Every structure is written in structure tokens, then in C-alpha cells.
BAFI-3210 file (N, C-alpha, C; in Angstrom, 3 decimals, decimal comma, padded with zeros to 6 digits):
// residues 87
n [1|2|3|4|5|6|7|8|9|10|11|12|13|14|15|16|17|18|19|20|21|22|23|24|25|26|27|28|29|30|31|32|33|34|35|36|37|38|39|40|41|42|43|44|45|46|47|48|49|50|51|52|53|54|55|56|57|58|59|60|61|62|63|64|65|66|67|68|69|70|71|72|73|74|75|76|77|78|79|80|81|82|83|84|85|86|87]
n.u [-058,736|-060,410|-062,407|-063,828|-065,387|-068,849|-070,091|-071,401|-069,474|-069,079|-071,687|-072,657|-070,935|-071,733|-074,288|-076,672|-076,779|-079,383|-080,713|-080,072|-081,200|-081,917|-083,638|-083,586|-081,779|-081,132|-081,562|-078,902|-078,875|-078,606|-077,760|-076,117|-073,960|-073,117|-071,856|-069,993|-066,712|-063,646|-061,450|-058,220|-055,921|-053,110|-049,861|-046,708|-043,304|-041,020|-038,161|-037,615|-036,624|-036,411|-036,541|-034,522|-035,589|-038,320|-038,789|-037,971|-039,936|-042,295|-041,725|-041,609|-044,187|-044,879|-045,395|-045,981|-045,258|-044,789|-047,303|-048,613|-047,273|-048,175|-050,934|-050,893|-049,916|-051,932|-054,120|-053,306|-053,271|-056,025|-057,170|-056,022|-057,075|-059,802|-059,894|-059,136|-061,287|-063,308|-063,023]
n.v [155,975|158,577|158,336|155,811|152,948|152,310|150,155|146,902|144,609|141,857|140,833|141,430|139,867|137,347|137,277|135,738|135,679|135,771|137,429|139,986|143,063|143,808|145,245|147,788|147,721|147,428|144,574|143,016|142,414|140,190|141,889|143,772|142,121|141,098|143,247|144,023|144,825|143,710|145,653|146,223|148,070|149,385|148,150|149,457|149,099|150,126|151,641|151,716|153,299|152,299|152,650|150,410|149,041|149,352|147,924|145,382|144,886|144,837|142,648|140,692|139,996|138,069|136,559|138,767|141,407|143,578|144,027|144,787|147,201|148,661|148,742|150,241|152,692|153,280|153,581|155,852|157,686|157,654|158,769|161,345|162,314|162,233|164,118|166,403|166,662|167,365|169,868]
n.w [011,537|013,216|015,071|017,121|015,798|016,028|015,137|015,311|014,600|015,003|015,276|012,710|011,165|011,927|010,948|008,858|005,241|004,330|006,070|005,388|004,305|001,131|-000,372|-001,456|-003,466|-006,837|-008,953|-010,717|-014,015|-016,914|-018,981|-017,716|-016,854|-019,298|-020,432|-018,625|-017,431|-016,186|-014,510|-013,743|-011,825|-013,500|-013,024|-012,105|-012,291|-009,889|-008,284|-004,904|-001,999|001,237|004,817|006,640|008,870|008,482|006,106|006,987|008,926|007,311|005,647|007,588|008,105|006,362|003,066|000,284|000,791|-000,924|-002,007|000,325|000,840|-001,377|-000,774|001,601|000,629|-001,233|000,491|001,923|-000,224|-000,919|001,411|001,359|-001,063|-000,439|001,620|000,168|-001,564|000,108|001,128]
ca.u [-059,985|-060,281|-063,436|-064,034|-066,615|-069,885|-070,689|-071,247|-068,914|-069,285|-073,074|-072,762|-070,207|-072,524|-075,606|-076,794|-077,092|-080,841|-081,196|-079,647|-082,254|-081,390|-084,802|-083,323|-080,709|-081,624|-080,923|-078,043|-079,315|-077,661|-077,218|-074,995|-072,827|-072,638|-071,049|-069,070|-065,286|-062,787|-060,356|-057,220|-054,969|-051,829|-048,730|-045,482|-042,136|-040,239|-037,164|-038,064|-035,683|-037,133|-035,741|-034,320|-036,518|-039,653|-038,812|-037,908|-041,264|-043,249|-041,389|-041,837|-045,592|-045,079|-045,404|-046,852|-044,914|-044,949|-048,742|-048,944|-046,773|-049,101|-052,185|-050,644|-049,829|-053,265|-054,940|-052,870|-053,761|-057,480|-057,448|-055,659|-058,072|-061,054|-059,745|-059,108|-062,620|-064,276|-062,606]
ca.v [156,647|159,368|157,918|154,366|152,491|151,792|149,026|145,597|143,805|140,433|140,517|141,445|138,714|136,149|137,385|135,023|136,531|135,880|138,504|141,281|143,723|144,350|145,692|149,062|147,504|146,834|143,346|143,170|141,425|139,689|143,012|144,317|141,199|140,950|144,412|144,320|144,617|143,719|146,599|146,194|149,168|148,995|148,169|150,018|148,719|151,280|151,408|152,446|153,186|152,284|152,403|148,971|148,469|149,345|146,794|144,169|144,697|144,443|141,295|139,763|139,616|137,005|136,865|139,841|142,704|144,637|144,291|145,565|148,563|149,296|149,013|151,356|153,918|153,550|154,090|157,231|158,461|157,791|159,724|162,687|162,717|162,476|165,421|167,462|166,789|167,809|171,174]
ca.w [011,832|014,424|016,012|017,176|015,147|016,915|014,436|015,943|013,526|015,313|014,935|011,256|010,642|012,227|010,328|007,586|004,094|004,182|006,946|004,866|003,519|-000,125|-001,133|-002,125|-004,440|-008,072|-009,428|-011,879|-014,985|-017,911|-019,745|-016,954|-016,872|-020,671|-020,786|-017,524|-017,682|-015,010|-014,717|-012,696|-011,988|-014,098|-012,095|-012,668|-011,509|-009,432|-007,249|-003,727|-000,886|002,507|006,005|006,797|009,859|007,871|005,188|007,804|009,504|006,269|005,230|008,699|008,115|005,395|001,636|-000,183|001,375|-001,924|-002,069|001,524|000,626|-002,304|-000,052|002,505|-000,168|-001,798|001,585|002,139|-001,362|-000,802|002,495|000,887|-002,071|000,265|002,302|-000,846|-002,155|001,120|001,673]
c.u [-059,837|-061,308|-063,582|-065,374|-067,589|-070,613|-070,405|-070,782|-069,131|-070,697|-073,256|-072,077|-071,010|-073,876|-075,662|-077,196|-078,593|-081,439|-080,817|-080,744|-081,630|-082,507|-084,564|-082,202|-081,293|-080,855|-080,036|-078,376|-078,214|-077,009|-076,006|-073,766|-072,278|-071,725|-070,024|-067,632|-064,556|-061,619|-059,442|-056,281|-053,659|-050,737|-047,513|-044,344|-041,343|-039,155|-037,541|-037,066|-036,469|-036,147|-035,683|-035,309|-037,948|-039,786|-038,785|-039,269|-042,257|-042,988|-041,691|-043,286|-045,910|-045,062|-046,326|-046,502|-045,058|-046,420|-049,164|-048,465|-047,729|-050,411|-052,026|-050,606|-051,180|-054,180|-054,591|-053,400|-055,263|-057,859|-057,162|-056,672|-059,413|-061,020|-059,824|-060,488|-063,668|-063,828|-063,605]
c.v [157,403|158,984|156,406|154,022|151,969|150,609|147,737|144,606|142,311|140,016|140,468|140,239|137,431|136,134|136,591|135,985|136,757|136,989|139,901|141,850|144,364|144,898|147,003|148,953|146,804|145,559|143,684|142,047|141,026|140,827|143,620|143,421|140,970|142,097|144,778|144,008|144,642|144,639|146,574|147,375|148,640|149,108|148,714|149,643|149,973|150,807|152,306|152,233|153,339|152,150|150,899|148,344|148,409|148,136|145,470|143,866|144,198|143,013|140,276|139,289|138,580|137,496|138,031|141,212|143,841|145,013|145,108|147,007|149,312|149,655|150,178|152,683|154,284|154,133|155,546|158,139|158,708|158,802|161,147|163,194|163,029|163,834|166,566|167,712|167,300|169,093|172,223]
c.w [013,147|015,469|015,961|016,532|016,183|016,275|015,184|014,876|013,759|014,916|013,416|010,631|010,822|011,515|009,028|006,464|003,953|005,054|006,455|003,966|002,294|-000,995|-001,889|-003,160|-005,671|-008,401|-010,618|-012,837|-015,950|-018,692|-019,041|-017,100|-018,274|-021,086|-019,707|-017,932|-016,353|-015,315|-013,499|-012,909|-012,576|-013,037|-012,824|-011,739|-011,166|-008,470|-006,086|-002,607|000,407|003,660|006,241|007,770|009,331|006,955|005,952|008,411|008,464|005,795|006,323|008,763|007,044|003,966|001,323|000,363|000,366|-002,082|-000,854|001,392|-000,293|-001,604|000,908|001,754|-000,777|-000,723|001,872|001,031|-001,244|000,271|002,026|-000,149|-001,431|000,961|001,296|-001,430|-001,165|001,820|001,293]
res [m|s|k|a|s|k|t|d|w|k|r|l|s|d|m|p|d|s|d|i|d|m|s|d|i|d|e|l|g|d|d|f|f|n|h|a|e|l|r|m|p|a|k|k|s|v|t|l|r|l|d|e|d|v|l|t|f|l|k|s|e|g|q|g|y|q|t|r|i|n|k|l|l|r|n|y|m|d|v|q|l|h|r|a|n|h|k]
***
């Protein structure tokens, strides 16, 4: 992000759910849940060549380095798509 967030994340984290105003959000009824589908993006196995120090760093953060690589790439993709849609 280019600007620092002015959100008081600590206050929000400490806020009980009962203090959250959800009056402008419609309730999701049985009809919604009876027709809801969980959709997970399909995964595709690829061979990827990374700089050794990059891979070492990602692995040093513990299990799930491939998931972290995917999240990093997804974040990059989302930013690029957002930029393209707001030109």
C-alpha cells in the first residue's frame, strides 16, 4: 500500500461482535445456504525456477512455502487487475 492505514486495528480486534453494526446487511436465510457452493480455485502443478535465496527465505518461514508463493503471486495478479480496471 502506498499510504499508511489510519484504521485502529487494535481497537477493532478488541471489539466484541455485539458492537458491530450489521443493520445494513441482509440476513442469509436457508435458501442461500441450500444453494451455496464452495468453489476452490483449481490448482495446477508447474515447474518454477526461483533464485536460491528467494526459495531459502520462503522455506525458512516454515511449512507452506508453496502456498505463500501462490498468495504472493495472487496478490500481484489482483493488484495488476485492479490497476487495469481503474484506468
